[in-house]
C-alpha positions in Angstrom: -14.7 -10.9 -24.3 -11.3 -10.0 -22.0 -11.5 -13.6 -20.7 -11.9 -15.2 -24.0 -8.8 -12.9 -25.2 -6.7 -13.9 -22.7 -7.3 -17.5 -23.0 -6.7 -17.5 -26.4 -3.5 -15.2 -25.9 -2.1 -17.3 -23.5 -3.4 -20.7 -24.4 -4.9 -20.9 -20.9 -8.2 -21.9 -19.0 -8.9 -18.6 -16.8 -11.1 -18.2 -14.0 -12.3 -15.2 -11.8 -11.4 -15.4 -8.2 -13.0 -13.0 -5.6 -10.7 -10.1 -4.3 -12.3 -7.6 -1.7 -9.9 -4.8 -3.4 -12.2 -4.5 -6.2 -9.6 -5.6 -9.1 -10.2 -8.6 -11.0 -8.0 -11.6 -10.7 -8.0 -14.6 -13.0 -6.0 -17.9 -12.7 -5.7 -21.1 -14.6 -3.0 -23.1 -16.1 -1.6 -21.7 -19.6 -0.2 -24.0 -22.1 2.0 -21.1 -23.7 4.3 -20.9 -20.3 3.5 -24.5 -18.8 2.4 -23.2 -15.7 -0.4 -22.0 -13.6 -1.2 -18.1 -14.1 -2.1 -15.6 -11.7 -3.4 -12.6 -13.9 -4.3 -9.1 -12.2 -6.4 -6.7 -14.1 -6.5 -3.0 -13.3 -8.3 -0.1 -14.7 -6.1 2.4 -13.4 -3.0 3.1 -15.3 -0.7 4.1 -12.5 -1.7 0.8 -10.4 -0.7 -1.3 -13.7 2.6 0.2 -14.0 3.5 0.0 -10.2 2.5 -3.4 -10.0 4.4 -4.5 -13.3 7.6 -2.5 -12.3 7.8 -3.8 -9.1 7.4 -7.3 -9.9 10.0 -6.9 -12.4 12.7 -6.0 -10.1 11.4 -7.5 -6.6 10.5 -10.9 -7.8 11.3 -11.4 -11.8 11.2 -15.0 -11.4 7.3 -14.5 -11.2 6.9 -12.1 -13.6 5.8 -13.2 -17.2 3.8 -10.5 -19.1 2.0 -7.4 -19.3 -0.8 -6.7 -21.9 -3.4 -3.9 -22.4 -6.6 -4.8 -23.9 -9.1 -1.9 -24.3 -9.3 -0.1 -21.4 -8.0 -3.1 -19.0 -4.5 -3.1 -17.9 -2.8 -6.5 -17.2 -0.1 -7.9 -15.4 0.7 -11.8 -15.6 2.6 -13.5 -12.9 3.2 -17.2 -12.2 0.8 -18.6 -9.4 2.4 -19.4 -6.2 1.0 -21.3 -3.5 1.4 -18.7 -0.4 0.2 -19.1 3.1 -1.7 -16.5 5.5 0.5 -15.2 8.3 -1.0 -15.0 11.6 -2.4 -11.1 11.5 -3.1 -11.3 15.2 -1.0 -8.9 17.1 -0.7 -11.0 20.0 0.8 -13.6 17.7 3.4 -11.6 16.4 6.4 -12.0 18.4 9.6 -9.6 18.8 11.5 -12.0 16.4 8.8 -11.7 13.5 8.8 -8.0 14.2 12.0 -7.5 13.7 11.7 -9.8 10.7 8.9 -7.8 9.2 10.7 -4.4 9.7 13.6 -5.9 8.0 11.3 -7.1 5.2 10.2 -3.7 4.6 13.6 -2.3 4.6 14.9 -4.8 1.9 11.8 -3.6 -0.1 12.8 0.0 0.1 16.2 -0.6 -0.5 16.1 -3.0 -3.5 13.4 -0.6 -5.5 14.4 2.6 -4.6 16.3 4.2 -7.8 15.5 0.9 -9.4 12.1 1.0 -10.8 9.7 4.0 -12.1 6.5 4.2 -9.9 4.3 7.3 -9.7 5.8 10.1 -7.6 3.5 13.1 -6.8 5.5 16.3 -6.8 3.2 18.8 -5.2 3.5 20.0 -1.6 1.8 17.7 1.0 -0.6 20.3 1.6 -1.8 20.9 -2.1 -2.1 17.0 -2.3 -4.4 17.1 0.9 -6.5 20.1 -0.5 -7.3 18.4 -3.6 -8.8 15.4 -1.5 -10.8 17.8 0.9 -12.3 19.6 -2.0 -13.2 16.3 -3.9 -14.8 14.9 -0.8 -16.9 17.7 0.2 -20.3 16.0 -1.1 -19.6 12.8 0.2 -20.6 11.1 3.4 -17.1 12.0 5.1 -17.4 15.6 4.4 -18.3 16.9 8.2 -15.5 14.9 9.9 -12.9 15.8 7.1 -13.5 19.3 7.3 -13.3 19.6 11.2 -10.0 17.7 11.1 -8.7 20.0 7.9 -9.7 22.9 10.1 -7.3 21.7 13.0 -4.6 20.7 10.8 -4.1 23.8 8.5 -1.8 25.3 10.9 0.6 22.3 10.8 0.8 22.2 7.2 3.5 24.8 6.5 5.8 22.9 8.9 4.6 19.6 7.4 5.4 20.7 4.0 9.0 21.7 5.0 9.7 18.6 6.5 8.0 16.6 3.8 10.4 18.1 1.1 13.7 17.7 3.2 13.0 13.9 3.9 14.7 11.1 2.2 12.5 9.4 -0.6 12.0 5.8 -1.2 9.9 3.7 -3.2 6.9 2.9 -0.5 4.8 -0.7 -0.8 1.9 1.5 -0.3 -0.4 -0.9 1.4 2.2 -2.5 3.9 0.2 -4.6 6.2 0.3 -8.1 8.0 -2.5 -9.3 5.4 0.1 -8.3 2.8 3.0 -10.9 4.0 2.4 -14.1 3.0 4.8 -17.5 3.4 6.3 -18.6 0.7 8.9 -21.5 0.5 9.6 -21.4 3.9 10.0 -17.4 4.4 8.0 -14.3 4.3 7.4 -12.1 1.5 5.5 -9.0 0.3 2.9 -8.9 -2.1 0.1 -6.8 -4.1 2.6 -3.9 -5.4 -0.3 -1.8 -7.4 -0.2 1.2 -4.6 3.6 1.9 -4.9 4.7 5.1 -5.1 7.4 7.8 -4.1 7.6 9.0 -0.4 8.9 8.8 3.2 9.5 5.8 4.8 7.5 6.2 7.8 4.2 6.4 5.2 4.7 2.7 5.0 4.2 1.9 9.0 1.2 4.2 9.3 -1.5 1.8 8.6 0.1 -1.3 10.1 0.7 0.7 13.3 -2.9 2.4 13.3 -4.7 -0.8 12.7 -2.9 -3.7 13.4 0.3 -3.1 15.5 -0.7 -1.4 18.5 1.7 -2.5 21.4 4.4 0.5 21.4 7.1 -2.1 22.1 6.3 -4.1 19.2 6.3 -0.9 17.0 9.8 -0.1 18.3 11.2 -3.7 17.4 9.5 -3.3 13.9 11.5 0.0 13.5 14.6 -1.9 15.1 14.4 -4.7 12.4 14.1 -1.6 9.6 17.1 0.3 10.9 19.3 -2.9 10.4 19.0 -2.2 7.0 18.0 1.4 6.3 18.3 4.7 8.0 14.9 5.5 9.4 13.5 9.0 10.8 10.4 9.5 12.8 8.7 12.7 11.7 8.1 15.6 13.7 4.5 15.7 15.1 3.3 18.0 12.5 4.1 16.0 9.5 2.8 12.6 11.5 -0.6 14.4 11.5 -0.5 15.5 8.2 0.2 12.1 6.8 -2.3 10.2 9.0 -4.9 12.8 7.5 -3.8 12.1 3.9 -4.1 8.4 4.3 -7.7 9.0 5.8 -8.4 10.9 2.9 -7.4 8.1 0.5 -9.1 5.5 2.4 -12.2 7.6 2.1 -11.8 8.1 -1.9 -11.4 4.4 -2.4 -14.3 3.5 -0.3 -16.7 5.7 -2.2 -15.9 3.7 -5.1 -15.7 0.3 -3.9 -19.1 -0.8 -2.1 -17.0 -3.5 0.0 -14.9 -1.2 2.3 -11.5 -2.6 2.6 -10.1 -0.8 5.1 -13.4 -1.1 7.3 -13.8 2.0 9.8 -10.2 3.1 9.6 -10.6 6.3 8.1 -13.2 7.1 10.4 -11.1 6.3 13.6 -8.1 8.1 12.1 -10.1 11.6 11.4 -11.5 11.2 15.0 -8.1 10.6 16.2 -7.2 14.1 14.9 -10.1 15.7 16.0 -9.0 14.6 19.6 -5.9 16.0 19.0 -3.7 12.9 19.5 -2.8 12.1 16.3 0.7 11.4 16.8 1.3 7.7 16.6 3.3 6.2 19.6 6.4 4.8 18.5 
């Protein structure tokens, strides 16, 4: 019914394509727009508005339309021929790492104060507690509780620092797989997790899961600092933010049978339990 509606609405022939994140994606040619469409369908309102608002500012040349149909939130974009970059860390040169750091900084600079995305105003410790409580009956419960007990003493300091640090519009899923080649340059894609936070948050997953070389991490940050100011938080806040992201991944995997992030959350929790949760940068 939804696809029929969209086909009629956009005078198109749309077909499903697979996406590991669980969102429904459609592609096909539209007579209305005289181009190929890339249609992203969300169930979560916040993800829909993030994708919509960021595309309207960051890449307005591909944004076409948004529509809500029953409980489906739909963003319609021009389809592009994107190429994957090499996500193998050993293939990332210092020059590329610097470029990717600038790419993220340009994203933060262009969007901060210019788009409306979700901003959780609660204290960091309160946000963490909500996730901990919600995951008590899950398979992650024991690891979460062990890590949480170790972090409790850090949270007041983390709260104070988090409140004071400058806030930006985060990509929310900054990673090598979300950097694509397009028309001879690299671009960022997939903005449904954009939200307000501190710049360091966007580096956690890419450094933890993809870029382990300390020198290469420094180069990412140096590239970023060519465009935007950057502060590395104190260890208490680093530990708390690593825990928060691990909790978010746990919650995501409980609602998506294909675990997009693999065992990253387990590794993050184990890292905290070992007492060495601070990322070396």
